PASEBA-1860 file (N, C-alpha, C; in nm, 3 decimals):
! residues 215
1> MADYPHPI> 1.802/-0.963/-0.813/1.699/-0.843/-0.739/1.682/-0.871/-0.611 ~ 1.660/-0.801/-0.545/1.657/-0.785/-0.365/1.544/-0.877/-0.373 ~ 1.580/-0.928/-0.215/1.473/-1.033/-0.152/1.343/-0.980/-0.136 ~ 1.270/-1.040/-0.189/1.119/-0.981/-0.141/1.001/-1.097/-0.139 ~ 0.955/-1.084/-0.023/0.861/-1.195/0.049/0.706/-1.178/0.032 ~ 0.704/-1.061/-0.054/0.527/-1.017/-0.091/0.521/-1.071/-0.242 ~ 0.435/-1.120/-0.262/0.350/-1.125/-0.408/0.373/-1.026/-0.509 ~ 0.392/-1.056/-0.623/0.405/-0.916/-0.727/0.273/-0.854/-0.759
9> IAREGWPY> 0.159/-0.900/-0.726/0.010/-0.843/-0.711/-0.002/-0.876/-0.572 ~ -0.023/-0.737/-0.535/-0.038/-0.725/-0.379/-0.171/-0.787/-0.326 ~ -0.146/-0.832/-0.225/-0.247/-0.897/-0.167/-0.395/-0.857/-0.144 ~ -0.350/-0.692/-0.117/-0.489/-0.608/-0.101/-0.591/-0.632/-0.232 ~ -0.525/-0.646/-0.332/-0.597/-0.645/-0.447/-0.680/-0.770/-0.488 ~ -0.627/-0.898/-0.441/-0.689/-1.032/-0.475/-0.842/-1.030/-0.484 ~ -0.927/-0.949/-0.380/-1.060/-0.959/-0.380/-1.088/-0.906/-0.482 ~ -1.032/-0.774/-0.535/-1.093/-0.696/-0.645/-1.072/-0.760/-0.766
17> LAGTVIAS> -0.965/-0.803/-0.765/-0.902/-0.869/-0.925/-0.989/-1.003/-0.952 ~ -1.028/-1.084/-0.841/-1.090/-1.193/-0.835/-1.239/-1.144/-0.877 ~ -1.321/-1.051/-0.809/-1.443/-0.999/-0.868/-1.459/-0.942/-0.979 ~ -1.350/-0.852/-1.045/-1.377/-0.797/-1.169/-1.354/-0.909/-1.283 ~ -1.262/-1.030/-1.259/-1.261/-1.121/-1.358/-1.368/-1.221/-1.351 ~ -1.414/-1.268/-1.250/-1.538/-1.363/-1.254/-1.655/-1.272/-1.296 ~ -1.676/-1.139/-1.268/-1.785/-1.057/-1.343/-1.770/-1.068/-1.491 ~ -1.641/-1.039/-1.505/-1.618/-1.022/-1.668/-1.649/-1.174/-1.748
25> AAVAWFFG> -1.592/-1.249/-1.671/-1.603/-1.399/-1.758/-1.784/-1.436/-1.751 ~ -1.846/-1.391/-1.648/-1.985/-1.459/-1.637/-2.044/-1.336/-1.748 ~ -2.033/-1.209/-1.777/-2.066/-1.121/-1.877/-2.033/-1.197/-2.001 ~ -1.918/-1.219/-1.994/-1.890/-1.263/-2.158/-1.942/-1.396/-2.201 ~ -1.978/-1.490/-2.094/-2.040/-1.592/-2.142/-2.156/-1.590/-2.159 ~ -2.239/-1.480/-2.136/-2.417/-1.436/-2.166/-2.423/-1.347/-2.253 ~ -2.293/-1.245/-2.274/-2.339/-1.146/-2.375/-2.213/-1.108/-2.447 ~ -2.139/-1.197/-2.420/-1.991/-1.146/-2.544/-1.897/-1.058/-2.527
33> WWSLPLWL> -1.947/-0.969/-2.652/-1.858/-0.848/-2.661/-1.887/-0.748/-2.533 ~ -2.005/-0.752/-2.476/-2.078/-0.624/-2.391/-1.975/-0.661/-2.269 ~ -1.897/-0.749/-2.246/-1.815/-0.777/-2.129/-1.694/-0.685/-2.151 ~ -1.635/-0.616/-2.251/-1.537/-0.573/-2.291/-1.529/-0.464/-2.158 ~ -1.593/-0.368/-2.134/-1.548/-0.262/-2.029/-1.528/-0.336/-1.922 ~ -1.570/-0.464/-1.861/-1.567/-0.532/-1.737/-1.425/-0.581/-1.741 ~ -1.341/-0.590/-1.847/-1.232/-0.682/-1.885/-1.115/-0.533/-1.866 ~ -1.172/-0.423/-1.895/-1.050/-0.306/-1.912/-1.082/-0.308/-1.741
41> AAIFVLQF> -1.188/-0.297/-1.659/-1.182/-0.266/-1.547/-1.071/-0.400/-1.469 ~ -1.074/-0.525/-1.505/-1.009/-0.622/-1.470/-0.837/-0.571/-1.463 ~ -0.835/-0.528/-1.608/-0.682/-0.481/-1.616/-0.631/-0.362/-1.556 ~ -0.723/-0.271/-1.536/-0.681/-0.142/-1.443/-0.660/-0.212/-1.304 ~ -0.730/-0.288/-1.242/-0.705/-0.348/-1.103/-0.576/-0.411/-1.112 ~ -0.563/-0.482/-1.217/-0.412/-0.557/-1.226/-0.327/-0.485/-1.197 ~ -0.315/-0.352/-1.267/-0.218/-0.280/-1.297/-0.192/-0.181/-1.144 ~ -0.314/-0.160/-1.094/-0.301/-0.094/-1.002/-0.231/-0.157/-0.856
49> FRDPPREV> -0.290/-0.291/-0.866/-0.213/-0.356/-0.743/-0.093/-0.396/-0.786 ~ -0.055/-0.378/-0.857/0.121/-0.460/-0.891/0.179/-0.393/-0.796 ~ 0.310/-0.482/-0.745/0.388/-0.488/-0.639/0.521/-0.497/-0.656 ~ 0.585/-0.448/-0.763/0.721/-0.583/-0.824/0.858/-0.522/-0.712 ~ 0.927/-0.640/-0.699/1.061/-0.610/-0.626/1.125/-0.490/-0.676 ~ 1.211/-0.450/-0.600/1.310/-0.325/-0.642/1.422/-0.336/-0.581 ~ 1.540/-0.321/-0.647/1.681/-0.300/-0.599/1.677/-0.196/-0.477 ~ 1.758/-0.239/-0.362/1.773/-0.150/-0.258/1.913/-0.073/-0.248
57> PQGEGLVL> 1.920/0.052/-0.306/2.064/0.130/-0.309/2.115/0.110/-0.158 ~ 2.270/0.103/-0.168/2.352/0.098/-0.015/2.430/0.219/0.007 ~ 2.440/0.228/0.101/2.516/0.365/0.131/2.462/0.428/0.279 ~ 2.573/0.462/0.370/2.519/0.539/0.480/2.444/0.653/0.460 ~ 2.335/0.683/0.557/2.271/0.816/0.558/2.195/0.803/0.452 ~ 2.136/0.721/0.353/2.061/0.742/0.243/1.907/0.738/0.286 ~ 1.812/0.819/0.241/1.681/0.804/0.264/1.593/0.754/0.147 ~ 1.549/0.643/0.136/1.495/0.595/0.000/1.357/0.640/0.010
65> CPADGRVI> 1.329/0.683/-0.103/1.177/0.708/-0.169/1.080/0.567/-0.097 ~ 0.951/0.608/-0.040/0.874/0.516/0.040/0.749/0.505/-0.076 ~ 0.748/0.564/-0.185/0.614/0.547/-0.289/0.666/0.584/-0.424 ~ 0.611/0.533/-0.514/0.618/0.553/-0.636/0.509/0.699/-0.664 ~ 0.573/0.769/-0.765/0.502/0.874/-0.805/0.582/0.998/-0.845 ~ 0.537/1.137/-0.824/0.597/1.257/-0.849/0.622/1.352/-0.754 ~ 0.754/1.384/-0.734/0.774/1.469/-0.595/0.699/1.624/-0.611 ~ 0.621/1.659/-0.525/0.551/1.795/-0.554/0.612/1.876/-0.423
73> VVGAARDP> 0.666/1.851/-0.320/0.706/1.947/-0.222/0.849/1.910/-0.186 ~ 0.950/2.035/-0.216/1.096/1.982/-0.132/1.117/2.122/-0.081 ~ 1.091/2.145/0.048/1.107/2.262/0.153/1.092/2.230/0.268 ~ 1.158/2.394/0.333/1.161/2.375/0.507/0.981/2.326/0.511 ~ 0.979/2.288/0.639/0.839/2.252/0.719/0.852/2.235/0.846 ~ 0.767/2.259/0.935/0.778/2.211/1.068/0.686/2.055/1.056 ~ 0.782/1.969/1.131/0.714/1.825/1.149/0.598/1.812/1.259 ~ 0.529/1.814/1.249/0.372/1.804/1.342/0.372/1.709/1.416
81> YRGVDALK> 0.450/1.612/1.376/0.434/1.477/1.482/0.563/1.460/1.588 ~ 0.689/1.541/1.529/0.814/1.547/1.648/0.803/1.698/1.695 ~ 0.719/1.800/1.650/0.726/1.937/1.684/0.887/1.969/1.665 ~ 0.918/1.956/1.571/1.054/2.015/1.520/1.064/2.070/1.364 ~ 1.149/2.177/1.350/1.149/2.232/1.194/1.225/2.111/1.139 ~ 1.203/2.073/0.981/1.228/1.973/0.893/1.234/2.006/0.770 ~ 1.316/1.928/0.708/1.311/1.911/0.546/1.201/1.842/0.506 ~ 1.084/1.881/0.405/0.967/1.834/0.379/0.993/1.787/0.244
89> ISVFMNVF> 0.971/1.641/0.218/0.961/1.613/0.081/0.831/1.510/0.054 ~ 0.757/1.550/-0.031/0.619/1.486/-0.052/0.593/1.402/-0.211 ~ 0.565/1.298/-0.233/0.555/1.220/-0.321/0.406/1.197/-0.365 ~ 0.345/1.263/-0.482/0.195/1.239/-0.515/0.187/1.125/-0.573 ~ 0.105/1.010/-0.554/0.100/0.899/-0.614/-0.061/0.903/-0.684 ~ -0.063/0.878/-0.830/-0.173/0.888/-0.903/-0.231/0.724/-0.917 ~ -0.353/0.709/-1.000/-0.393/0.595/-0.995/-0.332/0.488/-1.061 ~ -0.221/0.525/-1.124/-0.159/0.437/-1.257/-0.012/0.384/-1.159
97> NVHSNRAP> 0.032/0.460/-1.054/0.127/0.426/-0.982/0.144/0.314/-0.903 ~ 0.226/0.224/-0.866/0.242/0.128/-0.760/0.182/0.205/-0.626 ~ 0.106/0.130/-0.535/0.070/0.212/-0.411/0.116/0.140/-0.286 ~ 0.212/0.049/-0.329/0.286/0.002/-0.203/0.397/0.071/-0.134 ~ 0.354/0.076/0.005/0.472/0.209/0.057/0.587/0.107/0.169 ~ 0.683/0.176/0.107/0.827/0.088/0.182/0.902/0.165/0.238 ~ 0.982/0.133/0.391/1.036/0.191/0.451/1.134/0.279/0.400 ~ 1.163/0.417/0.417/1.278/0.465/0.359/1.430/0.446/0.438
105> VDGVVKEI> 1.435/0.392/0.572/1.587/0.380/0.625/1.566/0.258/0.725 ~ 1.656/0.200/0.754/1.681/0.110/0.839/1.629/0.200/0.988 ~ 1.545/0.108/1.073/1.531/0.182/1.226/1.428/0.118/1.275 ~ 1.400/0.170/1.392/1.275/0.121/1.488/1.140/0.223/1.489 ~ 1.050/0.148/1.488/0.933/0.206/1.488/0.921/0.295/1.630 ~ 0.893/0.413/1.637/0.879/0.473/1.785/0.737/0.503/1.784 ~ 0.646/0.557/1.700/0.517/0.596/1.713/0.422/0.574/1.603 ~ 0.312/0.548/1.622/0.247/0.539/1.508/0.111/0.633/1.530
113> VYNRGLFV> 0.096/0.741/1.437/-0.011/0.826/1.473/-0.115/0.834/1.349 ~ -0.252/0.820/1.395/-0.329/0.817/1.289/-0.429/0.915/1.325 ~ -0.468/0.991/1.215/-0.573/1.089/1.236/-0.676/1.102/1.118 ~ -0.816/1.069/1.179/-0.905/1.099/1.073/-0.899/1.248/1.004 ~ -0.997/1.228/0.900/-0.976/1.380/0.825/-1.055/1.365/0.684 ~ -1.019/1.487/0.596/-1.086/1.480/0.478/-1.028/1.400/0.385 ~ -1.112/1.404/0.261/-1.052/1.346/0.147/-1.026/1.433/0.018 ~ -0.951/1.562/0.023/-0.959/1.635/-0.088/-0.825/1.587/-0.168
121> NASFDKAS> -0.812/1.646/-0.276/-0.709/1.611/-0.373/-0.591/1.590/-0.290 ~ -0.507/1.505/-0.313/-0.380/1.479/-0.253/-0.266/1.572/-0.265 ~ -0.288/1.621/-0.401/-0.180/1.714/-0.446/-0.184/1.846/-0.361 ~ -0.302/1.879/-0.330/-0.322/2.012/-0.247/-0.235/2.007/-0.117 ~ -0.173/2.144/-0.094/-0.107/2.135/0.011/-0.169/2.099/0.162 ~ -0.267/2.129/0.116/-0.356/2.130/0.254/-0.398/1.951/0.305 ~ -0.348/1.891/0.204/-0.386/1.773/0.221/-0.328/1.686/0.332 ~ -0.148/1.761/0.354/-0.077/1.713/0.471/-0.158/1.738/0.599
129> SDNERNAM> -0.234/1.854/0.631/-0.309/1.892/0.761/-0.438/1.823/0.775 ~ -0.508/1.838/0.638/-0.645/1.868/0.643/-0.704/1.673/0.622 ~ -0.610/1.611/0.521/-0.672/1.476/0.503/-0.641/1.369/0.602 ~ -0.736/1.246/0.588/-0.726/1.146/0.692/-0.568/1.113/0.657 ~ -0.492/1.055/0.748/-0.351/1.030/0.748/-0.291/0.941/0.848 ~ -0.181/0.868/0.829/-0.103/0.766/0.941/0.034/0.790/0.883 ~ 0.093/0.877/1.046/0.216/0.892/1.044/0.272/0.772/1.122 ~ 0.407/0.745/1.053/0.513/0.653/1.116/0.645/0.710/1.150
137> VIQSADGT> 0.677/0.732/1.308/0.799/0.799/1.336/0.909/0.698/1.355 ~ 1.016/0.710/1.295/1.119/0.591/1.301/1.237/0.665/1.341 ~ 1.312/0.589/1.423/1.435/0.610/1.453/1.561/0.538/1.422 ~ 1.686/0.585/1.354/1.776/0.504/1.282/1.880/0.451/1.406 ~ 1.961/0.362/1.366/2.042/0.319/1.465/2.148/0.410/1.537 ~ 2.163/0.523/1.459/2.226/0.625/1.486/2.165/0.754/1.560 ~ 2.043/0.726/1.594/1.940/0.820/1.676/1.882/0.937/1.596 ~ 1.907/0.904/1.464/1.820/0.991/1.379/1.670/0.976/1.379
145> TLSCVQVA> 1.596/1.077/1.348/1.436/1.024/1.387/1.375/1.142/1.271 ~ 1.299/1.048/1.207/1.209/1.100/1.084/1.068/1.084/1.076 ~ 0.988/1.144/1.016/0.859/1.097/1.018/0.814/1.066/0.855 ~ 0.735/0.958/0.850/0.672/0.930/0.720/0.548/0.900/0.715 ~ 0.468/0.998/0.640/0.308/0.991/0.672/0.255/0.959/0.545 ~ 0.127/0.855/0.550/0.052/0.823/0.432/-0.051/0.893/0.464 ~ -0.066/0.959/0.324/-0.180/1.046/0.309/-0.314/1.025/0.212 ~ -0.445/1.018/0.289/-0.533/0.947/0.182/-0.551/1.078/0.075
153> GLVARRIL> -0.626/1.043/-0.062/-0.634/1.141/-0.138/-0.811/1.148/-0.164 ~ -0.827/1.213/-0.276/-0.968/1.219/-0.337/-1.052/1.079/-0.340 ~ -0.996/1.019/-0.411/-1.067/0.874/-0.430/-0.990/0.764/-0.337 ~ -0.883/0.792/-0.262/-0.823/0.685/-0.185/-0.880/0.698/-0.058 ~ -0.953/0.589/-0.027/-1.058/0.615/0.091/-1.008/0.475/0.204 ~ -0.861/0.447/0.171/-0.817/0.345/0.287/-0.669/0.322/0.302 ~ -0.616/0.350/0.425/-0.482/0.388/0.450/-0.471/0.232/0.510 ~ -0.366/0.143/0.462/-0.325/0.034/0.556/-0.174/0.020/0.612
161> CYVKAGDA> -0.136/-0.006/0.708/-0.028/0.031/0.797/-0.009/-0.112/0.879 ~ 0.065/-0.175/0.846/0.127/-0.321/0.888/0.216/-0.333/1.029 ~ 0.242/-0.176/1.056/0.365/-0.193/1.165/0.311/-0.127/1.262 ~ 0.367/-0.148/1.419/0.340/-0.065/1.521/0.479/0.002/1.592 ~ 0.454/0.061/1.685/0.556/0.070/1.775/0.645/-0.052/1.818 ~ 0.793/-0.027/1.840/0.850/-0.134/1.851/0.915/-0.197/1.749 ~ 0.855/-0.214/1.641/0.874/-0.293/1.524/1.012/-0.248/1.466 ~ 1.086/-0.343/1.430/1.207/-0.276/1.332/1.174/-0.295/1.199
169> LVRGQRYG> 1.246/-0.202/1.109/1.218/-0.210/0.967/1.365/-0.174/0.899 ~ 1.377/-0.250/0.794/1.470/-0.217/0.710/1.457/-0.177/0.574 ~ 1.549/-0.064/0.527/1.510/-0.013/0.428/1.457/-0.083/0.299 ~ 1.348/-0.030/0.228/1.274/-0.131/0.124/1.154/-0.189/0.142 ~ 1.160/-0.232/0.295/1.059/-0.329/0.341/0.917/-0.247/0.337 ~ 0.854/-0.370/0.280/0.700/-0.316/0.247/0.636/-0.292/0.403 ~ 0.583/-0.186/0.451/0.506/-0.162/0.572/0.344/-0.134/0.554 ~ 0.318/-0.068/0.429/0.172/-0.016/0.423/0.141/-0.003/0.257
177> FIRFGSRV> 0.035/0.008/0.239/-0.059/0.011/0.127/-0.174/0.138/0.142 ~ -0.213/0.204/0.014/-0.316/0.316/-0.006/-0.377/0.301/-0.101 ~ -0.487/0.264/-0.109/-0.591/0.225/-0.206/-0.620/0.369/-0.318 ~ -0.616/0.365/-0.451/-0.673/0.450/-0.544/-0.623/0.588/-0.532 ~ -0.486/0.633/-0.516/-0.443/0.761/-0.542/-0.431/0.829/-0.423 ~ -0.313/0.881/-0.384/-0.284/0.941/-0.247/-0.139/1.009/-0.257 ~ -0.080/1.023/-0.131/0.066/1.070/-0.133/0.110/1.034/0.012 ~ 0.276/1.059/-0.013/0.323/1.020/0.117/0.405/1.152/0.133
185> DVYLPPGS> 0.424/1.195/0.299/0.529/1.302/0.305/0.602/1.238/0.396 ~ 0.730/1.280/0.374/0.862/1.259/0.476/0.915/1.395/0.544 ~ 0.932/1.377/0.665/0.992/1.532/0.724/1.116/1.485/0.761 ~ 1.222/1.493/0.737/1.392/1.506/0.749/1.435/1.580/0.846 ~ 1.553/1.553/0.909/1.623/1.639/0.997/1.652/1.777/0.898 ~ 1.686/1.879/0.995/1.741/2.017/0.893/1.882/1.970/0.906 ~ 1.922/1.997/0.725/2.064/1.954/0.730/2.049/1.870/0.603 ~ 1.949/1.792/0.613/1.949/1.699/0.508/1.948/1.727/0.359
193> RPRVAIGD> 2.025/1.660/0.286/2.031/1.693/0.181/1.931/1.637/0.054 ~ 1.854/1.692/-0.017/1.765/1.660/-0.092/1.839/1.600/-0.236 ~ 1.777/1.469/-0.284/1.866/1.402/-0.387/1.772/1.425/-0.515 ~ 1.616/1.481/-0.499/1.532/1.495/-0.585/1.458/1.637/-0.613 ~ 1.402/1.673/-0.681/1.322/1.807/-0.706/1.155/1.781/-0.743 ~ 1.115/1.913/-0.707/1.000/1.916/-0.765/0.959/1.851/-0.902 ~ 0.850/1.806/-0.915/0.855/1.752/-1.074/0.939/1.635/-1.115 ~ 1.029/1.553/-1.019/1.071/1.451/-1.052/0.988/1.346/-1.046
201> KVKATSTV> 0.982/1.219/-1.125/0.923/1.081/-1.100/0.987/1.016/-1.023 ~ 0.970/0.911/-0.927/0.999/0.833/-0.822/0.989/0.723/-0.824 ~ 1.052/0.632/-0.768/0.997/0.480/-0.758/1.039/0.440/-0.599 ~ 0.958/0.376/-0.553/0.977/0.335/-0.409/1.091/0.246/-0.393 ~ 1.176/0.288/-0.305/1.280/0.220/-0.283/1.416/0.228/-0.370 ~ 1.408/0.210/-0.488/1.513/0.243/-0.573/1.536/0.383/-0.601 ~ 1.463/0.490/-0.573/1.488/0.597/-0.576/1.554/0.677/-0.436 ~ 1.654/0.733/-0.417/1.733/0.796/-0.304/1.659/0.917/-0.331
209> LAELPRS> 1.556/0.951/-0.220/1.520/1.078/-0.182/1.599/1.185/-0.132 ~ 1.683/1.134/-0.048/1.739/1.248/0.017/1.886/1.173/0.095 ~ 1.978/1.260/0.159/2.094/1.215/0.255/2.075/1.266/0.361 ~ 2.076/1.193/0.473/2.101/1.236/0.623/2.185/1.328/0.655 ~ 2.202/1.435/0.746/2.337/1.517/0.788/2.395/1.431/0.841 ~ 2.535/1.442/0.842/2.638/1.344/0.866/2.659/1.432/1.066 ~ 2.697/1.322/1.144/2.701/1.339/1.265/2.857/1.439/1.321
END
């Protein structure tokens, strides 16, 4: 397995897991089987905040998937954060997916752009422009620049990003988390070759999203 410096249960979930387990145990002590719904809630919280290690594919020009989920967009678009034409690939995460977000490439964070917004269903196209979102613009060692955008969803009310401009990232590195359903949009340079199609189920880090154009 690849090196993984984070706990297998994401630290963002520890307060939620502790709260549901304590509440479940207390209700079980006093009311027995009436605690079953709370134990089910605790199991849901446990699976939602799982954060397993992943193997990191090796190779030049590979763009790794930043999130678990299902591909809902592959096509030409305008990157609003760099003001250029791009290949857009979007991954929708439901409540049963891993919600840890991981760097798609090796590079340096050039800019972080946060926008307040709505909380419409993240599977809708308008979520990319209307919903609360946090964009990370990354420049790789060869000068290629791309944008990776965390987008809040219908029930996702908290986007967490742990990097800032100037930070160096390696592919597969954990950089953020979105709670309770959302999407991630990746804007790649024109000429990038997608390695996924709409409807594909993908996994953060271990799935190759695309190949960057060769210089």
